[in-house]
N, C-alpha and C positions, 0 to 999 in steps of 0.2 A: 613458209608457206602460207597461201590466204587464205588456206579451210582452216589454219589453225586460228588464225587472227578472226575470224569469223566465230569459230569454235568459243575464244577467248573472249569475244564480248559477248556471246550469248550466255556464257556463264558469269560473266562479272569478274573477270578478272583485269584488276589495272592496277598499276604506282609505278613507283620508281624502283627498280629491283638496284639501281647503285646505290642505293642510300641502305638498303639492307648488307649490302657487300661492304662498303665502306666505314658505314656507322651501326652495324647491327641494329639497324632499325626495324624489325620484322613486322609492326603496323604499316609500315610503308606499302604494303602489296595488300589488298584485298581479293579474297577468292568467290566473292559473290553471296546470293543469298542462297543457292542450292547447297553450298557447301556448309554452311552455317545452320542448314533443317538436317544435315545428315550428323552431323556433331550433337546438333540438340536431341535428333530420335536418340540416339545413341551414347547420350548423356556425357558425350566425350567435352572438355574444354577446348575450346576454338582455337585461343590463344597456343595452347600447347601443341595440338594438332599441326597449325601452323606453322611452327616453329619448327618441327620435326621435321614436317615436307619439304621446308625452304634449306634447310640443314642439308638433307639428303638428297636432293635435286641440283644444289650448289656444287654438290660435292661431285656429282654425275655429270656434270659439265667439265668439271675439272679433270676429270677421269676421263673423258672422250677426248679431250684435247692433248691428252697426256700420251696419244697412242698416235705412235709415228712407223711407218713403213721404211725400208731399207733405203726407198729411194728418198725421202723425208732427210735421213740421216746423211745422206751424202750432201743435199742442199745445208741441210744445218754446218756440216765439217766447211764446204766450199766459202759461206758466207759468213762464216761462227764471228765477226768481228763486228757485224751489223747489230743496230743496239734497236731495243723496242723495251718501252719504259722504263729506261735503266737498267736493262738488261742486254746483254749478249746473245747472240743465236748459240756461240758455242758454250756459254754458261748453263745453259737447257742441258746442253749433253753431260756436263760434269754435275747438275744437280740430279738428272734423271737415272744416270747410268754409272756402273763398273765397267772397267773393259775389261775385266780378267775374273776368273774364279778366286782367284788368291785374293785380290783387294776385294772383291764383296764378302769374303770372308773374314777377314780382316776389318772389315768396316761394321758388318754384322753378322755374318754366318757363326763367329765363333761363341755371341749369346746362348746358340742353340746347342754346343757342347757343352754336357754335363759331367762329360768325365774327369774325376777326380787325381786319379792315376795319369803321371805324365806320358807313359807307355800307351795307354789305352785314349789318352786324348789324341796322342798326336795321331793314332789309327783311325779317330772317329773324324780328325780335321782332314786326312787324306780320303775317307770315303766321302765327306761332304762337300768336298773341293771337287773329288770327280763325279758326283750328282750334277752340281753346277755346271760342268761340262757338258753334260747331255741333252740337259734342258733347252726348252726354246731358246735360240740367241737370235737376235737379231745383227746382221752384217753390213757394215757398209763396203765401201771400197778399201777403206783401211783398216777397218776396228770392228773388232766382235763384241758386241753391246750386251750387258747384262743389266736388265731393270732392277732397280734398288725395289719398285714398288713389284709386290706380287711372289717374288723370289725367295723371300722371309717364310712364306707359307708354303711352297715347295717343298722348302728342305726340310722343315717341321714335317709334312708330312710321310716325305720319304724317310727321314730319322724312325716315326713312329711304325714304319710298314719294315724299315730293318731288323729294329727289336723286338718287333711281334707285339708292338702296343696297341691297344684299340684306339682308333678315331670313329670312324661310326660302321655300323655293322648293319644286316640286313634285320627285318624283325625275328627272324626265325634262327639268328645265329647268336642274337644275346643272351648273355650269361647273366643275369641281374647280378647274384651275389659277387660274383669276381670282377663285373665290369664297372661298377658304379663307381667304386674312389678310383678306379684307372683313369676314367672319364672324366672326373673332377680334376684329380692331380695334373692330369697331363693338359687340361685348359687351362689350369691354373700358372703351370709353367710357360705354357705360349705366352699368354696375355702378359705376367711377368717382364717376361723377357721381351716382347715385342715396344713395351715402353719405355725400356732400354735404350731403344735402336733409335740413335738420334740422327735424323736427316731423314728420318723416312714418314712419308704421313701414312701411319699408321691404319687409316680408313679401309685403306684396299684389302690389305692382308687379313684382316678382323671382319671383314665381307664376307671375303672368301671362305675363311674359318667358318664363320656362323651359316655360311650357305651350305657348306657341303656336311657340317656334322649338327647342326639346329642342338646345340649343347647348351648355349645360354637359355637357348627358348625351353628345352625341354625341362630344365632346371626349374626353372621361374614357372613354368606352365606344373609342375608337379607340386611345388611350394604353395603357389595359390588356391590351387585344390586343397592341399594337404591342408592348409590352414581355414581353410572354407569348407570344411567335407559334409558337414550334416547338411548343408543346402545342395548336396547331389545324391540325397537318399531316395531321389526321385526313378524307381530301378525302371519305370518305362521309360523317361527320357534320358537315363545316364549315358546309354550311347548315346545320342546325341548331343548332348551338353561335350561329351569327349570327344568326338568329330570332329564338332564345329570349332571346338579352342585348337584342336593340333591341326587344323586346317590354316589358322594363322601363319602355319611354318612358311608357307608361300610371302609372306608380307619380307621383303628384301629389305627395308630398313629396320635395323634391329631396336632402336629406340621406340620407334612409333609399334613394333610388335607387341613390344612387351608393356606397354604404356596401355594399348587397347585390349590385354590379355587380362590384366589386374583390376582395368574399370570395368569391363564385361562381369567380371565375378563379384568386386567390391561392392559395386554399386546396383547388382542385381539384375542388370537387365540382360542378362542371358536368359535368366528364369522366367521371365516375362513371356516367353515366346512358346507357343505352340508348337508339337512336332513336326505339322506341316508347314509352320513358317521359318525353320533354321536356314533354307536355302535362303529365304530374303534377308535373314539377317546378315547373312556369310556377302550377300550380294552390296549391301549396306556399307557394310565393311571393307569391302571391296572397290568399291566406287572413290571410298578414302584415301585406302591403304598402298592402292595398285596404279589405277586409273588417274588420281589426282598428281601423283607425284612425276609421272610422265608427261602430264601436261603442261605442270608447272617447270618441269626441265626445259621445256621448249620455249614458256614464255621466257624463261632466264636467257636463254639462247639469244633470242629473237629481239631481245630489249635491255642486253647491257650497251651502252654506249662506247662505241668502237670504230674512231674513225683513221682515216691515212696519217693523219698528223701524230696521234697518237702512237702509230703503227710506223712511224716513218716511213712509209712508202714513198711521199712527196720528193722526200731527197734521193730514194733510189731512182724513181724516174728520170731526175734531172741527171743523171749519169748514165746512164743505160737503159737499154730495151730489149727484153729478147724473151723467148717463149715461156721459160721459166716466171716470169715474172707472178701471174696467178698465182704458182704454186708458193713461191715465195711470200704472196700477200697472203694466202692462206695460213702456210706456216707461222707469219708474225703475228697475223692473229689469236691462232693458238698459243702463242708464246705469250701472249699481250694476257689471254685469261690465266692460264699458268700462275703468272706473276702476281695477275690478281690475287686469285684464290688459293694460292698455294699455303697458306698457314690458315685456311679454312679445313676444319676434321669436321666429320661430320657425326663423328661421336666423343663421348665422354669415356676415354678408356679407364680411368682410375673410378668414376662412378661405377661403369659397368662389374669391375673387378670387385668393388665392394659389397657391391647387390649379390653378386655370386658366391663371392668368398665364405659365409657364415651358412650357405644352406647345406642342411643335414640331412639325407634321406635314410629315414625309419620305417617306412611301409615302403617295401622291395616290390611287392605284390604291385600296387599304383604304378611306381614308376614304369615298372616293365611293361604295365596297360596303356600308359600315354606313349614311351617310346616305340611299344610297336604301331599305334596309331601315327605317328608322324613318319616315320619309316616307310611306312606302308605309303602314304603320299610323295614321300623322298624321289623315290624311282620318276615319277611324272611330273613334278613341282619346275623343273628345268625346260623341260619339252612342253609344257602346257604354255608357262611363261612365255617362252619364247614365239611361240605360234600367235598368242595374244598381242605381242609388240607388232609383230609382222603384219598379221589383218588388221591390227589397229591402222599403221600407217599407211597400209594398203587403202582402208578405208578413205583415209583424209586424203590421198593423193585424189581418188573418185570425184572426192566433193570440191577438189580444186576448180572443177571448171561452173560450178555455181558462184554466185555471189553473194548467197545469202544462204545460211542453215535454216531449213525448216523445223518445226518441232519433231518430226516424221527423222529427219536425219540425224538429230540430237540423239533420238529413240538409236539408231542404228548404231551410234557412237558409243552411248553411255550404257545401253543393255546388251544388243547383240553378238559383238566377240566377247564381252566378260561374261557372259553367261553359258556362252560355250565353253571359255576356259574354266570356268567354275564347274562345269558338268565333268570336266574331266579330273578335278580333283575329288569332287564329291562319289565319283564310281569308284574312288580308291578306299573310300571310308569302310572300316573295316570291324566287325563284331569279334570282341573278344570272347571263347567261351569262357565259362565259372566254370573253375575247379570244385 
């Protein structure tokens, strides 16, 4: 899209994304002076933020290319011997899907069956398989495909529901004393077992878990505040501190979210803002953590070097011409990206587990306070983010008619839609009554 390229030029995005993909050379991409200024203002290491954004954006491009319709699956089956970058279209079906509930269970689902008694284990296996049969299965002309990535999380969540174990609760239903240990133990079980699921890129399941539960964030939020509790003694500002930090839960990138959280507190950036300035602080954070990942994802999409030769399109066209050519080319492009990025994981699961495992909650009142604030935002989070992305792309489409973007246009993209999203989040800021 022309407007995106204009925006990239204005912001100073440039460099060779293929060096990042093939050589892990994150310095090959420049994010521009505005990005550097935002990082400096928030006392964040530019190098670290850039790497988190690129890792996340690369995975988002990969995930988008892994989304196939029933019609796509029909084409992949029909031309399963066609090769892309040494991979056949049929290989993608094998890599991304199971073709029965039983095969998914035998490959991955069994990891979530913690029953030690053989009879109980058999009953649990039956219920897991029955559940898999009821969830969204993509049908082609010949098979019913079960996505390997994402189904694992669905099974886990259903198990907790069936056994009446807490996953996430509304703020008013939280029983702090009873729920904290269950939250932690259930989270660790999911993370440990997910790490054993070979041949799954765990990033999608982990992302869905955190998006739904916020538990990695809430426990980290609690720890950062508990370890620096004297810095939060200002009763006049405490609600603003807690609400601002809780609002970081909208950030989709787990690593980025936890890094910003830790730095805001440990480098005391949070405490330099006055009461009326917390919206400004949050806006600066959202530009870096919400807007930039979307823009970098588009930069990656438009600057990956993909041509007909490395897709094998030229060979196809010499043999046949038919209306589905464009669809095959699009699918081949997606397969090329999948093969290119399939080993790229957006997160380091072991590091996340190592950081989460030793956390001990001693101040249950503080934990409940923070959980309540995050839970208040949770109800509006997805809706606000989805609307923001829709509005952003519509704004970009509108600007496609212009040859260049003015400063006013830039403000509309960087300020308007983002502020509207942020206002929806801050409208849910919750004041906790003191007992």
